C-alpha positions as CSV (number, residue, x, y, z in Angstrom):
1,M,230.7,-131.0,112.1
2,N,229.0,-130.2,108.9
3,I,231.3,-129.6,105.9
4,D,229.7,-127.5,103.1
5,P,231.2,-128.2,99.7
6,D,230.6,-124.6,98.8
7,E,232.5,-123.3,101.8
8,D,236.2,-122.2,101.4
9,P,238.4,-124.8,103.1
10,E,240.2,-122.0,105.0
11,Q,236.9,-120.7,106.3
12,A,236.0,-124.3,107.4
13,L,239.3,-124.7,109.2
14,M,238.9,-121.3,111.0
15,K,235.4,-122.3,112.0
16,A,236.6,-125.6,113.3
17,M,239.3,-124.0,115.3
18,G,237.1,-121.3,116.7
19,I,239.0,-118.4,115.1
20,A,236.9,-115.4,114.1
21,G,239.4,-114.0,111.6
22,F,243.1,-113.2,110.8
23,N,243.6,-109.5,111.5
24,T,246.6,-107.4,112.4
25,T,247.1,-106.0,115.8
26,K,249.4,-103.2,114.7
27,G,248.5,-100.0,116.5
28,K,245.9,-101.7,118.7
29,K,245.9,-102.4,122.4
30,V,246.3,-106.1,123.2
31,V,245.1,-107.3,126.6
32,G,247.8,-109.0,128.6
33,N,250.6,-108.0,126.3
34,D,252.2,-105.6,128.8
35,A,253.4,-108.3,131.3
36,A,257.2,-108.4,131.3
37,A,260.1,-109.0,133.5
38,V,263.8,-108.2,133.2
39,S,266.7,-109.8,135.1
40,I,269.4,-107.2,135.6
41,K,272.8,-108.6,136.4
42,K,274.8,-106.4,138.8
43,Q,278.6,-106.9,139.1
44,R,279.4,-108.2,142.6
45,Q,281.5,-106.2,145.0
46,Y,284.1,-108.3,146.8
47,R,286.1,-107.4,150.0
48,Q,289.5,-108.7,150.7
49,Y,289.7,-110.4,154.1
50,M,293.2,-111.7,154.2
51,N,296.6,-110.3,153.0
52,R,295.4,-106.8,153.5
53,R,297.6,-103.8,154.1
54,G,297.6,-103.2,157.9
55,G,296.9,-106.9,158.7
56,F,293.7,-109.0,158.8
57,N,292.8,-108.4,162.4
58,R,291.0,-105.1,161.9
59,P,287.5,-103.9,160.6
60,L,286.9,-104.5,156.9
61,D,287.1,-101.6,154.4
62,K,283.9,-99.9,153.3
63,I,282.2,-101.2,150.3
64,Q,282.4,-98.7,147.4
């Protein structure tokens, strides 16, 4: 790696890291930025099996 004494240290660092430049991406399309996932939690519906009105030896009530 050649280090020029005339070259700006920031430019030398960017060249060493392989970075072309620091620009903003505001308002630009960035490839791979649209990948996302959401975990939506639904409240569980429970049905009572024992101690039901009419006894427990009958079909279960419908899930609402």
